C-alpha positions as CSV (number, residue, x, y, z in Angstrom):
1,X,0.0,0.0,0.0
2,X,2.9,2.3,0.9
3,X,4.5,1.7,-2.5
4,X,1.3,2.4,-4.3
5,X,0.9,5.7,-2.4
6,X,4.5,6.7,-3.2
7,X,3.9,5.9,-6.9
8,X,0.7,7.9,-7.0
9,X,2.5,10.8,-5.3
10,X,5.3,10.6,-7.9
11,X,2.8,10.7,-10.8
12,X,1.0,13.7,-9.3
13,X,4.2,15.6,-8.8
14,X,5.5,14.7,-12.3
15,X,2.2,15.8,-13.9
16,X,2.2,19.0,-11.9
17,X,5.8,19.8,-13.0
18,X,5.0,19.0,-16.6
19,X,2.0,21.3,-16.5
20,X,4.6,24.1,-16.0
21,X,6.6,23.0,-19.0
22,X,6.3,21.7,-22.6
23,X,7.6,18.8,-24.6
24,X,9.1,19.0,-28.1
25,X,8.1,18.7,-30.9
26,X,5.7,21.6,-30.7
27,X,3.9,20.7,-33.9
28,X,4.1,17.0,-34.8
29,X,4.5,15.8,-38.4
30,X,5.6,17.4,-41.6
31,X,6.0,21.1,-41.0
32,X,9.5,22.1,-42.2
33,X,11.2,25.5,-42.4
34,X,9.2,27.3,-39.7
35,X,9.1,31.1,-39.7
36,X,7.5,32.9,-36.8
37,X,6.6,36.5,-35.9
38,X,4.8,38.2,-33.0
39,X,2.1,40.8,-33.3
40,X,1.1,42.1,-29.8
41,X,0.2,39.0,-27.8
42,X,-0.3,36.8,-30.9
43,X,2.3,34.6,-32.6
44,X,2.0,33.4,-36.2
45,X,4.0,30.6,-37.9
46,X,4.3,29.5,-41.6
47,X,6.2,26.7,-43.1
48,X,7.2,25.2,-46.5
49,X,4.5,23.5,-48.6
50,X,6.6,22.4,-51.6
51,X,4.3,20.8,-54.3
52,X,1.1,20.8,-52.3
53,X,-2.0,23.0,-52.7
54,X,-3.2,25.1,-51.0
55,X,0.2,26.5,-50.1
56,X,1.9,27.8,-47.0
57,X,-0.2,26.9,-43.9
58,X,-0.6,29.6,-41.3
59,X,-0.7,28.7,-37.6
60,X,-1.6,30.9,-34.6
61,X,-0.6,30.7,-30.9
62,X,-0.9,32.7,-27.8
63,X,1.9,30.9,-25.9
64,X,4.4,29.5,-28.5
65,X,3.3,26.0,-27.3
66,X,-0.2,25.4,-28.6
67,X,-0.6,26.1,-32.3
68,X,-3.8,26.0,-34.4
69,X,-3.9,26.2,-38.2
70,X,-6.0,29.2,-39.2
71,X,-5.7,28.9,-43.0
72,X,-3.3,28.9,-45.9
73,X,-1.6,31.9,-47.6
74,X,-1.7,30.6,-51.2
75,X,-5.3,29.5,-51.9
76,X,-5.8,30.5,-55.6
77,X,-4.3,29.2,-58.8
78,X,-3.3,32.8,-59.6
79,X,-1.1,32.8,-56.5
80,X,0.4,29.4,-56.8
81,X,1.3,27.6,-60.0
82,X,2.4,24.0,-59.4
83,X,2.3,22.4,-62.9
84,X,4.8,19.6,-63.0
85,X,6.1,20.4,-59.5
86,X,7.8,17.7,-57.5
87,X,9.1,17.8,-53.9
88,X,12.2,19.6,-55.3
89,X,10.0,22.4,-56.7
90,X,7.1,24.4,-55.4
91,X,7.2,26.6,-52.3
92,X,10.5,26.8,-50.3
93,X,11.0,28.3,-46.8
94,X,8.5,31.1,-46.5
95,X,9.0,34.0,-44.1
96,X,6.1,35.8,-42.3
97,X,6.5,39.4,-41.1
98,X,4.2,42.2,-39.8
99,X,4.7,45.9,-40.3
100,X,2.4,48.9,-39.8
101,X,-0.9,47.1,-40.1
102,X,0.1,44.7,-42.9
103,X,1.2,41.0,-42.9
104,X,3.8,39.9,-45.4
105,X,4.7,36.5,-46.6
106,X,7.7,36.1,-48.8
107,X,8.9,32.9,-50.4
108,X,10.2,31.1,-53.5
109,X,8.2,29.2,-56.1
110,X,11.2,27.2,-57.4
111,X,9.6,25.9,-60.6
112,X,7.4,28.9,-61.5
113,X,8.8,32.4,-61.3
114,X,11.2,32.5,-58.3
115,X,10.8,34.9,-55.4
116,X,7.6,36.8,-54.6
117,X,5.7,38.3,-51.7
118,X,2.0,38.6,-50.8
119,X,0.3,40.8,-48.3
120,X,-2.8,40.7,-46.1
121,X,-4.4,42.8,-43.3
122,X,-5.6,39.6,-41.6
123,X,-3.3,36.5,-41.4
124,X,-6.4,34.4,-42.0
125,X,-6.6,36.0,-45.5
126,X,-7.4,36.8,-48.1
127,X,-3.8,37.3,-49.3
128,X,-2.9,39.5,-52.3
129,X,-1.8,38.4,-55.7
130,X,2.0,37.8,-56.0
131,X,4.4,40.7,-56.2
132,X,7.4,39.3,-58.0
133,X,11.0,40.2,-57.0
134,X,14.2,40.6,-58.9
135,X,16.8,39.3,-56.5
136,X,16.8,35.5,-56.8
137,X,18.2,32.6,-54.8
138,X,15.8,30.8,-52.4
139,X,14.5,31.3,-48.9
140,X,14.0,35.1,-49.0
141,X,13.3,37.1,-45.9
142,X,12.2,40.7,-45.1
143,X,13.6,43.2,-42.6
144,X,11.8,46.5,-41.9
145,X,13.6,49.6,-40.4
146,X,13.0,53.3,-40.5
147,X,10.7,53.2,-43.5
148,X,13.0,51.0,-45.5
149,X,12.4,47.3,-46.5
150,X,15.3,45.0,-47.1
151,X,15.2,41.6,-48.7
152,X,17.8,38.9,-48.2
153,X,18.1,35.6,-50.1
154,X,20.9,33.3,-51.3
155,X,21.8,33.6,-54.9
156,X,25.3,32.3,-55.7
157,X,25.9,30.3,-52.5
158,X,26.0,33.4,-50.3
159,X,23.5,35.7,-48.5
160,X,22.7,38.9,-50.4
161,X,20.8,42.0,-49.4
162,X,18.9,44.6,-51.3
163,X,16.4,47.3,-50.5
164,X,13.0,46.8,-52.2
165,X,9.6,48.5,-52.7
166,X,7.2,46.0,-51.2
167,X,4.2,47.6,-53.0
168,X,5.7,47.1,-56.5
169,X,8.5,44.6,-55.9
170,X,11.0,47.0,-57.5
171,X,14.6,46.6,-56.4
172,X,15.8,50.0,-55.1
173,X,19.5,49.2,-54.5
174,X,22.1,46.9,-55.9
175,X,22.3,43.5,-54.3
176,X,25.2,43.3,-51.8
177,X,26.8,40.1,-50.6
178,X,26.7,39.9,-46.8
179,X,28.1,36.6,-45.8
180,X,29.0,33.1,-47.1
181,X,28.5,31.3,-43.8
182,X,31.1,29.4,-41.8
183,X,32.1,27.1,-44.7
184,X,29.1,24.7,-44.8
185,X,27.5,24.0,-48.1
186,X,24.4,25.9,-49.3
187,X,24.0,28.8,-46.9
188,X,20.2,29.4,-46.8
189,X,17.2,30.4,-44.8
190,X,18.6,33.9,-43.9
191,X,16.8,36.1,-41.3
192,X,17.9,39.5,-40.0
193,X,17.1,40.7,-36.5
194,X,18.3,43.7,-34.5
195,X,19.2,43.8,-30.8
196,X,21.3,46.2,-28.7
197,X,22.7,48.0,-31.8
198,X,23.7,44.8,-33.6
199,X,22.2,43.3,-36.8
200,X,22.1,39.5,-36.4
201,X,22.0,37.3,-39.5
202,X,20.7,33.8,-38.8
203,X,21.2,31.2,-41.4
204,X,21.3,27.4,-41.9
205,X,24.0,25.6,-43.9
206,X,25.6,22.3,-44.6
207,X,23.2,20.8,-47.1
208,X,20.0,18.8,-46.3
209,X,22.0,16.0,-44.4
210,X,23.3,15.4,-40.9
211,X,25.9,18.2,-41.4
212,X,23.1,20.8,-41.5
213,X,23.4,23.3,-38.7
214,X,22.5,26.9,-37.7
215,X,25.0,29.7,-37.6
216,X,24.7,33.4,-36.8
217,X,26.7,36.5,-37.6
218,X,26.5,40.1,-36.4
219,X,27.4,43.5,-37.5
220,X,26.9,47.1,-36.4
221,X,26.0,47.9,-40.1
222,X,23.3,46.0,-41.9
223,X,25.7,45.7,-44.9
224,X,28.5,44.3,-42.8
225,X,31.1,43.2,-42.3
226,X,29.7,40.3,-40.2
227,X,31.5,38.2,-37.6
228,X,30.2,34.7,-37.1
229,X,29.4,32.1,-34.5
230,X,28.0,28.5,-34.6
231,X,24.8,28.4,-32.6
232,X,24.1,24.8,-31.6
233,X,26.0,21.5,-31.6
234,X,23.1,19.2,-32.4
235,X,23.4,17.4,-35.8
236,X,20.7,17.6,-38.5
237,X,19.2,20.9,-37.4
238,X,17.6,22.7,-40.3
239,X,16.1,26.2,-40.6
240,X,15.2,28.3,-37.6
241,X,13.7,31.6,-36.7
242,X,14.1,33.8,-33.6
243,X,11.2,35.6,-31.8
244,X,10.9,37.8,-28.8
245,X,8.0,37.6,-26.3
246,X,6.2,40.5,-24.8
247,X,8.3,40.0,-21.6
248,X,11.6,40.2,-23.4
249,X,12.4,36.5,-23.6
250,X,13.9,35.1,-26.8
251,X,13.1,31.8,-28.3
252,X,13.8,30.0,-31.5
253,X,11.6,27.8,-33.6
254,X,13.7,25.3,-35.6
255,X,13.2,21.8,-37.0
256,X,15.1,18.6,-36.9
257,X,14.9,16.4,-40.0
258,X,14.2,12.9,-38.6
259,X,13.7,11.1,-41.9
260,X,10.7,8.8,-41.9
261,X,9.5,10.3,-38.6
262,X,8.7,13.7,-40.1
263,X,10.2,17.2,-40.0
264,X,9.2,18.5,-36.6
265,X,9.2,22.1,-35.4
266,X,10.9,22.4,-32.1
267,X,10.8,25.3,-29.7
268,X,14.2,26.1,-28.0
269,X,15.1,28.7,-25.4
270,X,17.6,31.4,-26.3
271,X,19.9,33.1,-23.8
272,X,22.0,36.1,-24.7
273,X,25.6,35.8,-23.5
274,X,28.3,38.4,-24.3
275,X,26.2,39.7,-27.2
276,X,25.5,36.3,-28.8
277,X,22.4,34.1,-28.6
278,X,22.8,30.6,-27.2
279,X,20.2,28.0,-28.1
280,X,19.0,25.2,-25.9
281,X,21.1,24.3,-22.8
282,X,24.9,23.7,-22.9
283,X,24.9,23.7,-26.7
284,X,22.2,21.0,-27.0
285,X,18.5,21.3,-27.9
286,X,16.0,20.6,-25.1
287,X,13.3,17.9,-25.2
288,X,11.4,19.4,-22.3
289,X,11.6,22.8,-20.8
290,X,9.6,25.4,-18.9
291,X,6.9,27.3,-20.8
292,X,7.7,30.7,-22.3
293,X,6.8,33.8,-20.3
294,X,4.3,35.6,-22.5
295,X,2.8,37.8,-19.7
296,X,-0.9,38.2,-19.2
297,X,-3.7,39.4,-21.4
């Protein structure tokens, strides 16, 4: 009887502790290349859809843990041509951003036209017709600052930056090479963030194999030069995105490629040490962790 009571007490304490935490993966199944942004107390996430229609699922969360799909970005043939598309074609690594009342999704249709963006005033849609962009490469991202909009992508095995007009797609400045990564193959998935006077450029590189990893570079000037740092020691980590909560905590949503088991989005804590973000704990991703502090409504 005593052993049974002890076991019950252990179960109750374990469940109580887990109620204060979460368990990865956050979204089970096939949801690669997650991109996330926060708008007030709401978080929005999109991911690659490749050759599938409708394209680019949109998820919503209040706590970064519980996600609900609220629609798709690309729901019309005029937005998404997939004729003859295979898993190597279609929609690659979208990025979602919000600025001044408008949501933006930028991505690549590899087999039909290249890089484009669409806009909406509500993330549930409807989203606009595509606005096509000149700078090529894949995995484009947007960065907004002081009335200017910058686009980064990876033509020529490096990350390049240009200023664009998001209303017309017109390129307003010459493309400038920022960084070639730390030496891994295919630097891709670039995202720019700013914190404490530094521009941080987060990328993934190494090819879509076990050598894939995340690296980050920083500069006082958006055009560089950038100094670099490897972010996490875990193997087979693919694209990731940073996000800051209302309370000033930083987290990253990334995904592990686990082959037949899916491509699972994982939520990992971020700590800033000596001006650099550190993901997970002791250089390794966490399986369980405390829940993010997102404040109160």
